[in-house]
C-alpha positions as a LaTeX table, in Angstrom:
\begin{tabular}{lrrr}
\hline
Residue & $x$ (\AA) & $y$ (\AA) & $z$ (\AA) \\
\hline
Gln1 & $-4.19$ & $-19.92$ & $-31.20$ \\
Val2 & $-7.63$ & $-18.53$ & $-31.87$ \\
Gln3 & $-7.91$ & $-15.37$ & $-29.92$ \\
Val4 & $-11.59$ & $-14.52$ & $-30.15$ \\
Val5 & $-14.60$ & $-16.77$ & $-30.71$ \\
Glu6 & $-18.16$ & $-15.63$ & $-31.24$ \\
Ser7 & $-21.34$ & $-17.71$ & $-30.78$ \\
Gly8 & $-25.06$ & $-17.31$ & $-30.49$ \\
Gly9 & $-26.03$ & $-16.10$ & $-33.96$ \\
Gly10 & $-29.04$ & $-17.43$ & $-35.85$ \\
Glu11 & $-32.29$ & $-16.56$ & $-37.48$ \\
Val12 & $-35.07$ & $-14.69$ & $-35.63$ \\
Gln13 & $-38.31$ & $-12.93$ & $-36.53$ \\
Pro14 & $-38.70$ & $-9.16$ & $-36.22$ \\
Gly15 & $-39.23$ & $-8.15$ & $-32.64$ \\
Gly16 & $-37.39$ & $-11.15$ & $-31.39$ \\
Ser17 & $-34.21$ & $-11.47$ & $-29.27$ \\
Leu18 & $-30.84$ & $-13.09$ & $-29.47$ \\
Arg19 & $-27.83$ & $-13.23$ & $-27.18$ \\
Leu20 & $-24.36$ & $-13.31$ & $-28.59$ \\
Ser21 & $-21.28$ & $-14.43$ & $-26.67$ \\
Cys22 & $-17.60$ & $-13.75$ & $-27.39$ \\
Ser23 & $-14.88$ & $-15.65$ & $-25.56$ \\
Ala24 & $-11.33$ & $-14.31$ & $-25.49$ \\
Ser25 & $-8.21$ & $-16.37$ & $-25.06$ \\
Glu26 & $-7.00$ & $-14.45$ & $-21.99$ \\
Ser27 & $-6.54$ & $-15.18$ & $-18.38$ \\
Ala28 & $-9.24$ & $-13.61$ & $-16.19$ \\
Leu29 & $-6.70$ & $-11.19$ & $-14.75$ \\
Tyr30 & $-5.45$ & $-10.01$ & $-18.19$ \\
Phe31 & $-8.93$ & $-9.92$ & $-19.70$ \\
Ser32 & $-9.91$ & $-7.33$ & $-17.03$ \\
Val33 & $-7.60$ & $-4.80$ & $-18.79$ \\
Val34 & $-8.75$ & $-5.56$ & $-22.34$ \\
Thr35 & $-11.26$ & $-3.51$ & $-24.28$ \\
Met36 & $-13.87$ & $-5.58$ & $-26.13$ \\
Gly37 & $-16.36$ & $-4.69$ & $-28.76$ \\
Trp38 & $-19.08$ & $-5.88$ & $-31.14$ \\
Tyr39 & $-19.13$ & $-4.76$ & $-34.73$ \\
Arg40 & $-21.30$ & $-5.82$ & $-37.64$ \\
Gln41 & $-21.15$ & $-5.81$ & $-41.43$ \\
Ala42 & $-24.17$ & $-6.17$ & $-43.64$ \\
Pro43 & $-23.77$ & $-7.10$ & $-47.36$ \\
Gly44 & $-22.55$ & $-4.14$ & $-49.38$ \\
Lys45 & $-21.93$ & $-2.06$ & $-46.29$ \\
Glu46 & $-18.95$ & $-1.07$ & $-44.15$ \\
Arg47 & $-18.31$ & $-2.64$ & $-40.80$ \\
Glu48 & $-19.86$ & $-0.51$ & $-38.06$ \\
Leu49 & $-19.73$ & $-0.26$ & $-34.29$ \\
Val50 & $-22.48$ & $-2.05$ & $-32.39$ \\
Ala51 & $-21.16$ & $-1.76$ & $-28.82$ \\
Arg52 & $-17.82$ & $-1.38$ & $-27.12$ \\
Ile53 & $-16.92$ & $-1.90$ & $-23.46$ \\
Thr54 & $-13.63$ & $-0.80$ & $-22.02$ \\
Asp55 & $-11.68$ & $-2.42$ & $-19.21$ \\
Gly56 & $-13.11$ & 0.26 & $-16.88$ \\
Gly57 & $-16.69$ & $-0.58$ & $-17.85$ \\
Leu58 & $-17.28$ & 2.46 & $-20.09$ \\
Ile59 & $-19.73$ & 1.57 & $-22.83$ \\
Glu60 & $-20.40$ & 3.05 & $-26.24$ \\
Tyr61 & $-23.26$ & 1.99 & $-28.53$ \\
Gly62 & $-23.79$ & 2.59 & $-32.18$ \\
Asp63 & $-26.73$ & 4.94 & $-32.86$ \\
Ala64 & $-28.69$ & 2.24 & $-34.67$ \\
Val65 & $-28.85$ & $-0.06$ & $-31.63$ \\
Lys66 & $-29.18$ & 2.33 & $-28.68$ \\
Gly67 & $-32.05$ & 1.32 & $-26.39$ \\
Arg68 & $-32.32$ & $-2.15$ & $-27.94$ \\
Phe69 & $-28.93$ & $-3.81$ & $-27.42$ \\
Thr70 & $-27.00$ & $-4.27$ & $-24.19$ \\
Val71 & $-23.32$ & $-5.25$ & $-23.93$ \\
Ser72 & $-21.86$ & $-6.73$ & $-20.77$ \\
Arg73 & $-18.70$ & $-8.54$ & $-19.69$ \\
Asp74 & $-17.84$ & $-11.28$ & $-17.25$ \\
Asn75 & $-14.18$ & $-10.96$ & $-16.52$ \\
Thr76 & $-14.16$ & $-14.24$ & $-14.55$ \\
Lys77 & $-15.06$ & $-16.05$ & $-17.82$ \\
Ser78 & $-13.02$ & $-13.80$ & $-20.19$ \\
Thr79 & $-16.36$ & $-13.30$ & $-22.08$ \\
Ile80 & $-18.51$ & $-10.49$ & $-23.28$ \\
Tyr81 & $-22.17$ & $-10.72$ & $-24.29$ \\
Leu82 & $-24.49$ & $-8.79$ & $-26.49$ \\
Gln83 & $-28.16$ & $-8.99$ & $-25.66$ \\
Met84 & $-30.19$ & $-7.94$ & $-28.68$ \\
Asn85 & $-33.88$ & $-7.16$ & $-28.19$ \\
Asn86 & $-36.57$ & $-5.92$ & $-30.54$ \\
Leu87 & $-34.54$ & $-7.01$ & $-33.56$ \\
Glu88 & $-35.24$ & $-5.47$ & $-36.95$ \\
Pro89 & $-34.56$ & $-6.69$ & $-40.43$ \\
Ser90 & $-31.89$ & $-3.97$ & $-40.70$ \\
Asp91 & $-29.98$ & $-5.74$ & $-37.89$ \\
Thr92 & $-29.22$ & $-8.58$ & $-40.28$ \\
Ala93 & $-25.41$ & $-8.78$ & $-40.57$ \\
Val94 & $-22.38$ & $-10.74$ & $-39.64$ \\
Tyr95 & $-21.47$ & $-9.77$ & $-36.08$ \\
Tyr96 & $-17.82$ & $-9.68$ & $-35.19$ \\
Cys97 & $-16.12$ & $-9.53$ & $-31.82$ \\
Lys98 & $-12.99$ & $-7.34$ & $-31.47$ \\
Lys99 & $-10.39$ & $-7.55$ & $-28.72$ \\
Glu100 & $-8.02$ & $-4.59$ & $-28.05$ \\
Arg101 & $-5.07$ & $-5.26$ & $-25.81$ \\
Pro102 & $-3.48$ & $-2.37$ & $-23.91$ \\
Ser103 & $-0.37$ & $-2.91$ & $-26.12$ \\
Gly104 & $-2.41$ & $-1.97$ & $-29.16$ \\
Gln105 & $-2.79$ & $-5.45$ & $-30.57$ \\
Ile106 & $-6.17$ & $-6.03$ & $-32.14$ \\
Phe107 & $-7.82$ & $-9.35$ & $-32.74$ \\
Trp108 & $-11.00$ & $-10.10$ & $-34.63$ \\
Gly109 & $-13.19$ & $-13.16$ & $-34.42$ \\
Gln110 & $-14.50$ & $-15.05$ & $-37.46$ \\
Gly111 & $-17.99$ & $-13.59$ & $-37.05$ \\
Thr112 & $-21.46$ & $-15.01$ & $-36.46$ \\
Gln113 & $-24.42$ & $-14.51$ & $-38.71$ \\
Val114 & $-27.58$ & $-12.85$ & $-37.42$ \\
Thr115 & $-30.59$ & $-12.87$ & $-39.69$ \\
Val116 & $-33.82$ & $-11.14$ & $-38.92$ \\
Thr117 & $-36.60$ & $-12.15$ & $-41.19$ \\
Ser118 & $-40.29$ & $-12.99$ & $-41.14$ \\
\hline
\end{tabular}
């Protein structure tokens, strides 16, 4: 069973916006206690934190995206979102969704490509 599925990637010009979605295979009740996050990996670079949101709603952003990206969650849909504004070419990467269960189990999605180019 696929645990995490990302969608919404694509190509956009600098200064543009994209919204990513990540659906987790959890009931709404169980999803409410799961920590979810967005990470990205550019060619030749290590995977880095973009944004992470805990079950309690605490949010952490990577330094490179603060003030431009916003993460949110809808527990009724077992889904998190990443609103990306004022995109820059340096945001080009594969964006991955990560699910962290309270048990310690971790699941990664397959990733979705975001390309920022003029």
